[in-house]
C-alpha positions in Angstrom: 49.2 133.3 97.9 52.4 131.8 99.3 55.2 134.0 100.8 58.6 132.9 99.7 61.9 134.5 100.7 64.8 133.8 98.4 68.4 134.1 99.5 70.9 134.4 96.7 74.6 133.9 97.5 76.2 135.7 94.6 79.6 134.5 95.8 78.7 130.9 95.3 80.7 129.4 92.4 77.7 128.2 90.3 75.0 130.8 90.9 73.5 131.8 87.6 72.5 135.4 87.0 69.3 134.2 85.2 67.9 132.5 88.4 65.6 135.4 89.4 63.7 135.2 86.1 63.4 131.4 86.4 62.2 131.7 90.0 59.7 134.4 89.1 58.3 132.2 86.3 58.1 129.0 88.5 56.5 130.9 91.5 54.4 133.4 89.5 51.5 133.4 92.0 53.7 133.8 95.0 54.9 136.9 96.9 58.6 136.6 96.5 61.2 138.6 98.4 64.7 138.5 97.1 67.6 138.9 99.5 71.3 139.2 98.7 72.9 139.5 102.1 76.4 141.0 102.0 77.5 139.3 105.2 76.4 136.7 107.8 74.8 139.3 110.1 72.6 140.6 107.3 71.6 137.0 106.5 70.6 136.3 110.1 68.6 139.6 110.3 66.7 138.6 107.1 65.9 135.1 108.4 64.8 136.5 111.7 62.3 138.7 109.8 61.1 135.7 107.8 60.5 133.7 110.9 58.7 136.6 112.6 56.3 136.9 109.6 56.0 133.1 109.1 56.9 132.9 105.5 55.8 129.7 103.8 59.3 128.8 102.6 62.9 130.0 102.2 64.7 129.2 99.0 68.4 129.0 99.4 70.6 129.6 96.3 74.2 128.8 97.0 76.4 126.1 98.4 76.5 124.0 101.5 77.7 126.9 103.7 74.6 129.0 102.7 72.1 126.2 103.3 73.8 125.1 106.6 73.5 128.7 107.9 69.8 128.9 106.9 69.0 125.5 108.4 70.4 126.5 111.7 68.0 129.5 111.8 64.9 127.6 110.5 65.3 124.6 112.8 62.2 124.2 115.0 60.0 126.3 112.7 57.3 125.2 110.2 59.0 127.1 107.4 59.8 125.1 104.4 63.3 125.1 102.8 64.0 124.8 99.1 67.5 124.4 98.0 68.9 125.4 94.6 72.5 124.1 94.3 74.9 126.9 93.5 78.1 125.9 95.2 81.0 123.6 94.4 80.1 120.4 96.0 76.4 120.9 96.9 76.4 117.8 99.2 73.2 118.8 101.0 71.3 119.5 97.7 72.3 116.2 96.3 71.4 114.3 99.5 67.9 115.9 99.3 67.5 115.1 95.7 67.6 118.7 94.4 68.5 119.4 90.9 69.2 122.7 89.2 65.7 122.6 87.6 64.0 125.5 89.3 60.5 124.4 88.3 61.0 120.9 89.7 62.4 122.3 93.0 59.6 124.8 93.4 56.9 122.2 92.9 57.6 120.9 96.4 56.3 124.2 97.9 53.4 124.3 95.4 52.4 120.7 96.3 53.1 121.2 100.0 55.6 118.3 100.0 57.8 118.3 103.1 60.6 116.1 104.2 61.9 116.1 107.7 65.6 116.5 108.2 66.9 114.2 110.9 70.2 114.5 112.8 
């Protein structure tokens, strides 16, 4: 069973309220922990816990600011990152080829597909 930690930025402009059901459906055989941090410190603490317990992947639901913050913490680990675009521009998600299709995005973790992010 895969351990997935989901970070929902409810303040992101395009974050749907139905995402949790879609994520549960797409990752039905995974242990999913949902996090809705209220501030940056809470986000950092959650990510530190994820790193300490070596989750298989972190799923970021939000905009470029959310994913940028998560990437900074996950850099140098083997933890996968899935990105669901939920912000205004979603530049990172578009550059990585992410769509808003949760099932398509989560297939990367199911199939153990990884891409390296280079500077």
